[in-house]
N, C-alpha and C positions, 0 to 999 in steps of 0.2 A: 749697474744702475737698476737692473731688475730686482736684485736682492735689496737694494735701498728702498725701492718703491714698495716691495712686499713688506718690509719692516715698517714703513710709514703707514701702510694700510692696516697692519695687524696690531700696531701699538697705539696707545692713547696719547693725546696731547699734540696732535699734529693738525687739528682742525683750524682752518683759517690761515694756515701758514703757507708761505711760498718758499720753495727751495731751489737753489741753483745746483744742479747735479753735475758738477765738474770736479776735477781734482784740484789739489793745492797749487799746481803750477801748470803753465801752458807749455806745449812743445812746438818748436818751429820745425820747418822741413829739415833744416840743418841738424837739429837735435835728433830727429828720427833717422836720418842718414847715418849719423855718428853711431847711434845704437845698433842699426842694421849692420854697420861695418864691424862693430865689436862682435856681433852674432856670427857674421860670415867669416871673421878672422882675416879679413882683407879690406883695404880701403875702398869705399864706395863714394861716389860723388853725386851730389844733387845738382841737376842742371835745370834752371828755370827756363821753360819754353815760352817764347812770346805767344800772346793770346791768339794772334792770327794763325800761326803755325799749328798751335794746339787745335784750334777750331777746324783747320783744314784736315788734320790727321783724324779727328773724330768723325768728320764728314766722310772721309775716305774709308773709315771703318764701318760706315753705314748707320751711324747714330742719327736719330731724328733731331731736327733743329731745336726743339724745346729741351732736349737732354743736353745738347751742347750749350744752350743758353744757361741752363741751371748749373752745369758744371763750371762754366766760366764765372758765373756769378758767385758760386761758392768759393772758388779759388780767390777771387777778388776780396770777398769778405774775410777769408783767412788772412790774406796778405795785409789787409787794412785793420786787423785786430778785432774784427766784429765778434769773434768767438773767444777772445782772450778774457775769460771771466773766471779767474781762479776763485775757489770757494772751499770752505771746510765742511759744507753741508753733506757731501757724499760720505766723507769719513765719519761724520756725526751719525748719519742714518745707518751706516754699516756697522758702527761700533768698532771700527778698525781702519787703518790706512788703506786706501785703494792701491792697486798694484802700481809699481813704478813702470816707466817706459820699458826698461830692460825685462822686467818680469812679464809684462803683457806680451812683448814680442816673443819671449821664450815660450809662453803658453800657446801663442798663435802658430809658431813654427816648430813646435815639439814633434 
């Protein structure tokens, strides 16, 4: 996203435009676990933790209430599709396709 933002700032023709800097598809938690399983070479399982249990665990870890509130809200938003905004804008500004999920995880865990 930084490279796309730099391209936008350094190139002409972006004045007054609004971009959605997401990839061409969205990834679910199941998609991410499947990609991590491929990377690990063994099956991994995603387990949805009930909100109350997650909040209790975050409290036990010493997180402040506002962080717990933000975390739970973000998880709800993801679950409800709030961030499911596929767009070609990132690829357009990069001049190439963004990394796939497998490529991104490969770079993170290299």
